[in-house]
C-alpha positions in Angstrom: 21.0 14.3 -17.8 18.1 12.2 -16.5 20.0 9.0 -16.1 23.3 8.3 -14.4 26.0 6.9 -16.7 24.6 3.4 -17.2 26.8 0.5 -16.2 27.3 -2.5 -18.5 26.5 -5.8 -16.8 29.3 -8.1 -17.7 28.3 -11.3 -15.8 25.0 -12.9 -14.7 24.4 -15.3 -11.8 21.3 -16.9 -10.3 20.7 -17.2 -6.6 17.8 -18.6 -4.5 18.7 -18.1 -0.8 20.6 -15.6 1.4 23.8 -17.6 1.4 24.2 -17.7 -2.4 23.1 -14.1 -2.7 25.7 -12.8 -0.3 28.3 -15.0 -1.9 27.4 -13.6 -5.4 27.9 -10.1 -4.1 31.3 -10.9 -2.7 32.3 -12.6 -5.9 31.3 -9.6 -8.0 33.6 -7.5 -5.8 36.6 -9.9 -5.8 36.3 -10.4 -9.6 35.7 -6.7 -10.2 32.9 -7.5 -12.6 29.7 -5.5 -13.0 27.3 -8.4 -12.1 23.6 -8.9 -12.6 22.3 -11.1 -9.8 19.0 -12.8 -10.6 16.9 -13.8 -7.6 14.9 -16.9 -8.4 13.0 -17.0 -5.1 11.9 -14.8 -2.2 14.6 -14.3 0.4 14.1 -13.7 4.2 17.2 -12.2 5.8 18.6 -13.0 9.2 21.3 -10.2 9.0 21.9 -7.2 6.7 23.5 -7.9 3.3 26.9 -6.4 2.8 28.1 -4.8 -0.4 31.9 -4.1 -0.3 33.3 -0.8 -1.5 33.7 -0.5 -5.2 31.2 -3.2 -6.1 28.7 -2.8 -8.9 25.6 -5.1 -8.9 22.0 -5.3 -10.2 19.6 -7.2 -8.0 16.6 -8.3 -10.1 13.7 -10.7 -10.5 11.8 -10.4 -13.8 8.6 -8.9 -15.0 6.7 -12.1 -14.6 8.3 -13.0 -11.2 8.8 -10.1 -8.9 10.9 -11.2 -6.0 10.7 -10.1 -2.3 13.8 -9.3 -0.3 12.5 -9.1 3.3 14.3 -8.2 6.6 11.2 -9.2 8.6 11.1 -6.0 10.7 13.7 -7.6 13.0 15.6 -4.5 13.9 18.2 -4.2 11.1 18.6 -2.7 7.7 18.2 -4.8 4.5 21.6 -3.8 3.1 24.8 -2.0 4.1 26.6 -0.4 1.2 30.2 0.2 2.0 32.2 3.0 0.3 35.8 4.1 0.1 37.3 7.3 -1.0 39.7 5.4 -3.3 36.8 3.6 -5.1 35.0 5.5 -7.8 31.5 4.2 -6.8 29.7 1.5 -5.0 26.7 0.9 -7.2 23.5 -1.1 -6.4 20.7 -1.2 -9.0 17.3 -2.8 -8.3 14.6 -4.0 -10.7 11.5 -6.3 -10.4 12.2 -6.7 -6.7 10.4 -5.7 -3.5 12.6 -4.6 -0.7 10.8 -4.4 2.6 10.8 -5.0 6.3 14.0 -3.0 7.1 13.8 -1.6 10.6 17.0 0.3 11.3 18.0 1.5 14.8 19.7 4.5 13.1 19.6 5.5 9.4 18.5 3.8 6.2 15.7 1.2 6.8 16.3 -0.6 3.6 19.7 0.7 2.4 22.4 2.7 4.2 25.9 3.7 3.2 29.0 3.8 5.3 32.5 5.2 4.6 33.7 8.3 3.0 33.2 7.4 -0.7 30.2 7.6 -3.1 27.3 5.2 -3.1 24.9 5.1 -6.1 21.4 3.5 -5.5 19.0 3.2 -8.4 15.4 1.9 -8.6 14.5 0.8 -12.1 11.2 -0.6 -13.5 9.6 -3.1 -11.1 11.6 -2.0 -8.0 9.5 -1.2 -4.9 10.9 -0.2 -1.5 8.0 -0.4 1.0 7.4 -0.5 4.8 10.9 0.2 5.9 11.7 2.5 9.0 14.7 4.4 10.3 15.7 7.6 12.1 16.8 9.3 8.8 15.9 7.8 5.5 13.0 5.4 6.1 14.0 3.5 3.0 17.4 4.9 1.8 20.1 6.9 3.7 23.4 7.9 2.1 26.3 9.7 3.8 27.5 10.6 0.4 26.3 9.7 -3.1 23.2 9.8 -5.3 19.8 8.1 -5.6 18.1 7.6 -8.9 14.4 6.6 -9.3 14.1 5.6 -12.9 10.7 3.8 -13.0 10.8 2.4 -9.4 8.6 3.2 -6.4 9.1 4.0 -2.7 5.9 3.7 -0.6 4.9 3.5 3.0 8.3 4.1 4.5 8.8 6.0 7.8 11.6 8.2 9.3 11.4 9.4 12.8 13.6 12.4 11.8 14.2 13.4 8.2 13.5 11.9 4.8 10.5 9.6 5.0 11.7 7.6 2.0 15.1 9.1 1.0 17.7 10.9 3.1 20.9 12.2 1.4 23.4 14.0 3.6 25.9 14.9 0.9 25.5 14.6 -2.9 27.8 12.7 -5.2 31.4 14.0 -5.7 30.8 14.0 -9.5 28.3 16.7 -10.6 27.0 14.3 -13.3 25.2 12.4 -10.5 24.2 15.3 -8.2 22.2 14.0 -5.2 18.8 12.9 -6.5 17.3 12.2 -9.9 13.8 11.1 -10.8 12.7 10.3 -14.3 9.9 8.3 -16.2 6.2 8.8 -15.5 6.0 5.5 -13.7 8.4 6.6 -11.0 6.5 7.2 -7.7 7.4 8.3 -4.1 4.2 8.1 -2.1 2.7 7.7 1.3 5.9 8.1 3.2 6.2 10.1 6.5 8.9 12.0 8.3 8.8 13.1 12.0 10.7 16.3 11.0 11.5 17.4 7.4 11.1 15.9 4.0 8.2 13.5 4.0 9.2 12.0 0.7 12.8 13.2 0.0 15.3 15.1 2.2 18.6 16.4 0.7 20.8 18.1 3.3 23.4 19.9 1.1 23.2 21.9 -2.1 23.8 19.1 -4.6 21.3 19.0 -7.5 17.8 17.6 -7.1 16.5 17.0 -10.6 13.0 15.7 -11.4 12.1 15.3 -15.0 9.2 12.9 -14.6 7.4 10.8 -12.0 5.3 11.8 -9.0 5.9 12.7 -5.4 2.5 12.2 -3.9 0.6 12.0 -0.6 3.7 12.2 1.7 3.7 14.0 5.1 6.3 15.8 7.2 5.6 17.0 10.8 7.7 20.1 10.1 8.8 21.3 6.7 8.6 19.9 3.2 5.8 17.4 3.0 6.9 16.1 -0.4 10.4 17.4 -0.8 13.1 19.3 1.2 15.9 20.6 -1.1 18.6 23.2 -1.3 19.0 23.0 -5.1 16.0 22.1 -7.2 15.1 21.6 -10.9 11.7 20.2 -11.8 10.7 20.0 -15.4 8.8 18.1 -18.1 6.1 16.0 -16.4 7.4 16.1 -12.9 4.6 16.3 -10.4 4.5 17.1 -6.7 0.9 16.5 -5.5 -1.3 15.9 -2.4 1.6 16.2 0.1 1.2 17.9 3.5 3.4 19.5 6.2 2.5 20.7 9.6 4.7 23.8 9.5 5.6 25.0 6.0 5.9 23.8 2.4 3.2 21.1 2.0 4.7 20.2 -1.4 8.2 21.7 -1.4 10.4 23.4 1.1 13.1 25.3 -0.9 16.3 26.4 0.9 18.3 27.5 -2.1 18.1 28.1 -5.9 15.2 26.4 -7.7 13.7 26.2 -11.1 10.3 24.8 -12.1 9.5 24.7 -15.8 7.9 23.0 -18.8 4.7 21.3 -17.8 5.6 20.5 -14.2 2.7 20.5 -11.7 2.5 21.5 -8.0 -1.1 20.3 -7.2 -3.2 19.7 -4.1 -0.6 20.2 -1.4 -1.4 21.7 2.0 0.5 23.2 5.0 0.3 25.8 7.7 2.2 28.2 5.5 3.0 27.8 1.8 0.6 25.0 0.8 2.4 24.4 -2.5 5.9 25.9 -1.9 7.6 27.5 1.1 10.7 29.6 0.2 13.0 29.9 3.2 14.4 33.3 4.2 17.9 32.1 3.3 19.4 35.0 1.2 20.4 32.4 -1.4 16.9 31.1 -1.9 15.4 31.9 -5.3 12.7 30.4 -7.6 12.1 30.8 -11.3 8.8 29.4 -12.6 8.7 29.2 -16.3 6.6 27.9 -19.3 3.4 26.0 -18.6 3.8 25.2 -14.9 0.6 24.7 -13.0 0.4 25.6 -9.3 -3.2 24.5 -8.5 -5.5 23.6 -5.6 -2.9 24.1 -2.9 -4.0 25.2 0.6 -2.4 27.2 3.5 -4.3 26.8 6.8 -2.2 29.2 9.0 -2.4 32.9 9.6 0.5 33.7 7.3 -1.2 32.2 4.3 0.3 31.5 0.9 -1.9 28.8 -0.6 0.4 28.6 -3.6 3.7 30.1 -2.4 4.9 31.6 0.8 8.1 33.7 1.0 9.7 36.4 3.1 9.2 40.0 2.1 12.9 40.5 1.3 12.7 37.6 -1.1 10.1 39.1 -3.5 12.7 39.9 -6.1 14.0 36.3 -6.0 10.6 34.9 -7.2 9.8 35.1 -10.9 6.7 33.6 -12.8 6.5 33.5 -16.6 3.5 34.5 -18.6 2.2 31.0 -19.2 2.3 30.0 -15.5 -1.1 29.0 -14.1 -2.2 29.7 -10.5 -5.7 28.4 -9.9 -8.0 27.3 -7.0 -5.3 27.9 -4.4 -6.8 28.8 -1.0 -5.6 30.3 2.3 -7.0 31.4 5.7 -5.4 34.8 5.0 -5.5 36.4 1.6 -5.8 40.1 0.9 -6.6 41.6 -2.5 -5.1 45.0 -1.8 -1.7 45.4 -3.4 0.9 47.5 -1.7 2.3 50.3 -4.0 5.8 49.9 -2.6 6.1 46.5 -4.3 4.4 47.3 -7.6 7.7 47.7 -9.5 9.0 44.4 -8.2 5.8 42.7 -9.2 5.8 44.2 -12.7 9.4 43.2 -13.2 9.1 39.6 -12.0 5.5 38.3 -12.2 4.0 37.8 -15.6 1.5 35.0 -14.8 -1.9 35.9 -16.3 -4.1 33.4 -14.4 -4.9 33.6 -10.7 -7.1 32.0 -8.2 -10.7 33.3 -8.0 -11.3 36.9 -6.9 -7.8 38.1 -7.5 -6.2 39.9 -10.5 -2.6 39.8 -9.3 -0.2 37.7 -7.4 1.1 39.3 -4.2 -0.8 39.0 -0.9 -3.5 36.7 -2.0 -4.3 33.0 -2.0 -1.5 32.4 -4.6 1.6 34.2 -3.4 2.0 35.7 0.0 4.9 37.1 1.9 5.8 37.8 5.5 4.5 41.0 6.9 1.7 41.4 4.4 -1.2 42.0 6.7 -3.0 45.2 5.7 -2.1 48.2 8.0 -4.7 48.8 10.6 -6.9 51.9 10.5 -5.6 54.4 13.2 -7.8 54.5 16.3 -6.9 55.5 19.9 -3.8 54.6 21.9 -4.3 52.9 25.4 -1.5 52.0 27.8 -2.4 49.0 30.0 -0.4 48.3 33.2 -0.3 45.3 35.5 1.8 44.8 38.6 3.5 41.4 38.7 5.4 39.7 41.4 8.3 37.6 39.9 10.0 35.0 42.0 12.9 32.8 41.0 14.0 29.8 43.1 17.7 29.2 43.0 19.4 25.9 43.9 23.1 25.7 44.8 24.7 22.3 44.3 28.3 21.7 45.5 31.0 20.1 43.4 34.7 19.7 43.7 37.2 18.9 41.0 40.4 17.2 42.3 43.5 18.4 40.5 46.7 16.5 39.9 47.8 14.9 43.1 51.6 15.3 44.0 53.7 14.2 46.9 57.1 15.3 48.2 59.7 14.2 50.8 59.9 16.2 54.0 63.4 16.1 55.5 66.0 13.4 55.0 65.6 9.7 55.0 66.4 7.8 58.3 68.2 4.5 57.8 68.2 2.1 60.8 70.3 -1.0 61.0 68.7 -4.3 61.9 65.3 -5.7 61.4 63.5 -2.7 63.0 59.7 -3.2 63.1 57.9 -0.3 61.4 55.3 1.5 63.4 51.7 2.0 62.2 49.1 -0.2 60.4 50.3 -2.6 57.7 48.8 -1.6 54.3 46.8 1.1 56.2 45.3 4.4 55.0 45.6 7.9 56.3 42.4 10.0 56.0 42.1 13.7 56.1 39.4 16.3 55.2 39.7 19.6 53.3 37.2 22.3 54.1 36.7 25.5 52.0 34.0 28.2 52.5 32.5 29.4 49.2 30.5 32.6 48.6 28.0 32.2 45.9 27.0 35.2 43.8 23.9 34.8 41.6 23.3 37.7 39.1 19.6 37.8 38.0 17.9 40.1 35.5 14.2 40.3 36.2 11.7 41.2 33.4 8.7 40.0 31.6 7.8 38.8 28.1 4.5 40.3 27.0 2.3 38.3 24.6 -0.9 40.2 23.6 -3.9 38.0 23.2 -6.5 38.2 20.4 -8.3 41.5 20.3 -12.1 41.4 20.9 -14.6 43.9 19.7 -18.0 44.8 21.2 -20.3 46.7 18.9 -22.1 49.6 20.7 -25.3 51.5 20.0 -23.7 54.8 21.3 -22.9 57.5 18.8 -19.5 59.3 18.4 -20.8 62.9 19.0 -18.8 63.2 22.3 -15.6 62.0 20.7 -13.3 64.8 19.5 -11.8 64.4 16.0 
């Protein structure tokens, strides 16, 4: 199902400032009415809007008058969506509205959820989330729930950690919603950045990520998943992941679970150190089926492991399938070797039927299109040399004293002495007795000395000498 179960808007109200907007949200909650709230003017916020648990609202302008809801980059999110385990959903839809300027100190620059229930956030036609920042989820961060992009856009949002535009920690309780849905060709997630993973979208758990249309384009992650980081993935129809980048792996997609890419989906123009288009993790549950007329084209891997189209671990080879109409073309990598290893021929014949490959290759493993860990060709045997080096290892040790005081007790020594009359007590009134406790400590420091050897890059010097004096 592309769309979430659509709500019916039973009431409509118009607002023109932050006071009437917040009041309309509270009224929708108290009346328990699914309410369309029409913003007639731009609104600058002085505090985050609050949506109580169980509320269902649509915030909208109109096609001729797209409204801006702006937090002014003043150090707070645009909206807090509260949830409760007893409420079915807290639902906020957006259309013909720009949500911008959220600058959260933690998660969710534009929208964040709190509580242990489900939040549902939907961007319909004319909705744009732009220039919001946070730690996780530059635009949207959900503790639990689902995000739908059904004609809306998320652009130029930033997360210092995960999910440049969208961060979902746990998907919706009801499988109908999953975690993330994107539909309609006009849907766009573009030019977002993450300091760690998921430049466009990051989904932490295994709830469904379903893309049946729209584009994830030109996003960047400093680690993995430039466009998308997912643990369960289904891309079909006209879904497109293009021109994204990641510094470590998976310029387009980082897949850490079961995935399917089919129909006319496209993985195009992405780049990363390893797995320019797709990086399959070495998680034993990771698998990928590529079917129908999917195009994996013009992706690039710049690191020594390669995999312009797809990178995966050697033990995952049987978990990757490619149908006969799948197209690999114009992918490139720093490392790509045309020699196929006989030990993997049977796996290749059983799982890879794609008939088109990038230039200079006639099959899929260990080339610019599909590459796996450990696929460097075996070296030609030469001569063995042992190199030795004496090293002097010294380790400074610092000993810092500490003392933990246990439970302090007191006891009476001998019987009490009772004296008649107003006898004057000896000693200092309200005084203090001081004493010192000394303890000698023997410190034993076990240390294992050793070395970590990291060979450098081998160099070769071509010689004019012949090999006549070298025995076979």
